[in-house]
TIDOPA-389971 format. One line per 3 residues: number of its first residue (from 1); for each residue x, y, z of N, C-alpha, C. Coordinates in nm, 3 decimals. Layout:
BEGIN
NUM) X Y Z X Y Z X Y Z; ... .
// end
This chain:
BEGIN
1) 6.236 2.267 -3.441 6.103 2.308 -3.402 6.047 2.395 -3.514; 5.952 2.341 -3.587 5.891 2.414 -3.698 5.769 2.493 -3.655; 5.720 2.568 -3.749 5.600 2.647 -3.722 5.478 2.557 -3.725 .
4) 5.378 2.594 -3.645 5.251 2.522 -3.648 5.181 2.552 -3.779; 5.126 2.448 -3.840 5.049 2.470 -3.962 4.911 2.521 -3.922; 4.873 2.633 -3.976 4.744 2.693 -3.944 4.652 2.673 -4.063 .
7) 4.545 2.601 -4.038 4.448 2.575 -4.144 4.340 2.683 -4.136; 4.366 2.791 -4.204 4.279 2.908 -4.195 4.270 2.969 -4.335; 4.152 3.009 -4.377 4.141 3.069 -4.511 4.217 3.202 -4.517 .
10) 4.267 3.232 -4.633 4.341 3.358 -4.654 4.244 3.467 -4.698; 4.276 3.590 -4.660 4.196 3.706 -4.701 4.285 3.803 -4.776; 4.228 3.877 -4.871 4.308 3.977 -4.941 4.350 4.090 -4.846 .
13) 4.468 4.141 -4.869 4.522 4.252 -4.789 4.607 4.336 -4.883; 4.584 4.465 -4.883 4.658 4.555 -4.971 4.757 4.636 -4.888; 4.879 4.646 -4.938 4.981 4.724 -4.870 5.060 4.803 -4.972 .
16) 5.102 4.921 -4.934 5.185 5.004 -5.020 5.331 4.974 -4.986; 5.410 4.941 -5.088 5.552 4.910 -5.070 5.637 5.007 -5.150; 5.760 5.024 -5.104 5.856 5.098 -5.185 5.886 5.013 -5.309 .
19) 5.910 5.075 -5.422 5.941 4.999 -5.543 6.058 4.902 -5.523; 6.158 4.944 -5.447 6.273 4.856 -5.423 6.234 4.732 -5.343; 6.141 4.747 -5.249 6.094 4.631 -5.171 6.016 4.535 -5.261 .
22) 5.932 4.591 -5.346 5.854 4.508 -5.438 5.947 4.428 -5.529; 6.051 4.494 -5.581 6.146 4.426 -5.669 6.218 4.313 -5.596; 6.255 4.337 -5.471 6.323 4.233 -5.394 6.230 4.115 -5.367 .
25) 6.105 4.143 -5.336 6.009 4.035 -5.314 5.995 3.953 -5.442; 5.985 4.021 -5.555 5.973 3.950 -5.682 6.099 3.867 -5.710; 6.215 3.923 -5.681 6.341 3.852 -5.705 6.351 3.726 -5.619 .
28) 6.324 3.740 -5.490 6.332 3.626 -5.400 6.222 3.524 -5.430; 6.104 3.572 -5.467 5.995 3.480 -5.500 6.034 3.390 -5.617; 6.096 3.449 -5.717 6.141 3.369 -5.832 6.247 3.268 -5.789 .
31) 6.336 3.312 -5.702 6.445 3.226 -5.654 6.391 3.102 -5.581; 6.286 3.121 -5.500 6.233 3.010 -5.420 6.108 2.948 -5.482; 6.078 2.989 -5.606 5.967 2.934 -5.683 5.832 2.949 -5.613 .
34) 5.807 3.071 -5.567 5.677 3.108 -5.511 5.627 3.229 -5.588; 5.498 3.255 -5.578 5.448 3.380 -5.634 5.490 3.493 -5.539; 5.505 3.613 -5.590 5.537 3.725 -5.501 5.434 3.741 -5.389 .
37) 5.309 3.717 -5.421 5.203 3.728 -5.321 5.222 3.626 -5.209; 5.254 3.502 -5.245 5.273 3.396 -5.145 5.397 3.427 -5.060; 5.505 3.472 -5.123 5.624 3.505 -5.047 5.596 3.619 -4.950 .
40) 5.528 3.724 -4.996 5.495 3.836 -4.908 5.409 3.790 -4.790; 5.311 3.704 -4.817 5.225 3.652 -4.710 5.309 3.572 -4.610; 5.401 3.490 -4.661 5.487 3.411 -4.572 5.576 3.502 -4.487 .
43) 5.630 3.607 -4.548 5.714 3.700 -4.474 5.636 3.770 -4.362; 5.514 3.808 -4.392 5.429 3.873 -4.290 5.399 3.774 -4.178; 5.366 3.650 -4.213 5.339 3.548 -4.110 5.462 3.527 -4.020 .
46) 5.580 3.521 -4.081 5.703 3.502 -4.003 5.729 3.621 -3.911; 5.708 3.742 -3.963 5.730 3.862 -3.882 5.632 3.867 -3.764; 5.507 3.827 -3.789 5.409 3.824 -3.680 5.447 3.723 -3.573 .
49) 5.496 3.607 -3.614 5.541 3.508 -3.517 5.657 3.562 -3.434; 5.749 3.633 -3.499 5.862 3.691 -3.426 5.816 3.792 -3.323; 5.727 3.882 -3.363 5.683 3.986 -3.270 5.596 3.928 -3.158 .
52) 5.521 3.821 -3.188 5.443 3.754 -3.083 5.537 3.689 -2.982; 5.647 3.632 -3.030 5.746 3.573 -2.939 5.809 3.678 -2.851; 5.842 3.793 -2.909 5.898 3.903 -2.829 5.799 3.951 -2.725 .
55) 5.672 3.954 -2.762 5.568 3.996 -2.667 5.557 3.896 -2.552; 5.561 3.767 -2.585 5.548 3.662 -2.483 5.658 3.670 -2.378; 5.780 3.700 -2.420 5.891 3.702 -2.324 5.916 3.841 -2.265 .
58) 5.833 3.937 -2.301 5.842 4.070 -2.241 5.935 4.166 -2.312; 6.003 4.123 -2.418 6.097 4.211 -2.487 6.027 4.320 -2.565; 5.908 4.294 -2.615 5.838 4.395 -2.693 5.807 4.516 -2.606 .
61) 5.753 4.492 -2.487 5.721 4.601 -2.396 5.849 4.677 -2.357; 5.956 4.602 -2.332 6.082 4.665 -2.296 6.134 4.752 -2.411; 6.122 4.704 -2.533 6.167 4.781 -2.649 6.084 4.908 -2.665 .
64) 5.954 4.898 -2.645 5.868 5.017 -2.656 5.901 5.119 -2.548; 5.929 5.071 -2.428 5.968 5.162 -2.319 6.099 5.231 -2.354; 6.194 5.155 -2.409 6.324 5.213 -2.448 6.307 5.321 -2.553 .
67) 6.220 5.297 -2.650 6.196 5.396 -2.755 6.136 5.522 -2.695; 6.040 5.507 -2.603 5.977 5.623 -2.540 6.078 5.703 -2.458; 6.164 5.634 -2.384 6.266 5.703 -2.305 6.362 5.778 -2.397 .
70) 6.403 5.712 -2.505 6.495 5.777 -2.600 6.431 5.902 -2.661; 6.302 5.897 -2.692 6.233 6.014 -2.747 6.230 6.128 -2.646; 6.201 6.096 -2.519 6.198 6.200 -2.415 6.334 6.268 -2.404 .
73) 6.438 6.186 -2.398 6.573 6.240 -2.383 6.610 6.325 -2.505; 6.582 6.276 -2.622 6.614 6.350 -2.745 6.542 6.484 -2.747; 6.412 6.484 -2.713 6.336 6.610 -2.713 6.393 6.709 -2.612 .
76) 6.432 6.661 -2.495 6.490 6.752 -2.395 6.624 6.805 -2.443; 6.703 6.720 -2.506 6.833 6.765 -2.557 6.815 6.871 -2.665; 6.716 6.850 -2.753 6.689 6.947 -2.860 6.650 7.082 -2.801 .
79) 6.571 7.078 -2.694 6.527 7.203 -2.630 6.631 7.259 -2.533; 6.742 7.187 -2.514 6.849 7.232 -2.425 6.812 7.221 -2.278; 6.720 7.132 -2.245 6.677 7.114 -2.106 6.763 7.010 -2.035 .
82) 6.765 7.019 -1.903 6.836 6.925 -1.819 6.766 6.789 -1.823; 6.845 6.683 -1.829 6.791 6.547 -1.830 6.809 6.489 -1.691; 6.699 6.442 -1.633 6.704 6.385 -1.499 6.661 6.240 -1.496 .
85) 6.673 6.180 -1.379 6.637 6.039 -1.363 6.491 6.015 -1.396; 6.406 6.114 -1.373 6.263 6.099 -1.403 6.237 6.080 -1.552; 6.333 6.120 -1.634 6.319 6.102 -1.779 6.347 5.959 -1.821 .
88) 6.398 5.879 -1.731 6.433 5.741 -1.763 6.317 5.645 -1.740; 6.199 5.699 -1.714 6.083 5.614 -1.687 5.982 5.623 -1.798 .
// end
């Protein structure tokens, strides 16, 4: 099952990357014979498809809830407060 081909014009997008990430993109782009720009665009498209899939099956919301619960618990632990069942929501 491959990705749907989307016939849509591309728009410029600027992003700040760590130098090590830029070097890796350039390295992999050369390996697969793409421009770094095309590889980066493909990686972003793939990541968006992944996160859309997680959203469709409800995992994204579950992951966000888990992160929020973990933050609440961590903050209470840092302050030395008691952790209760109400913190798990």
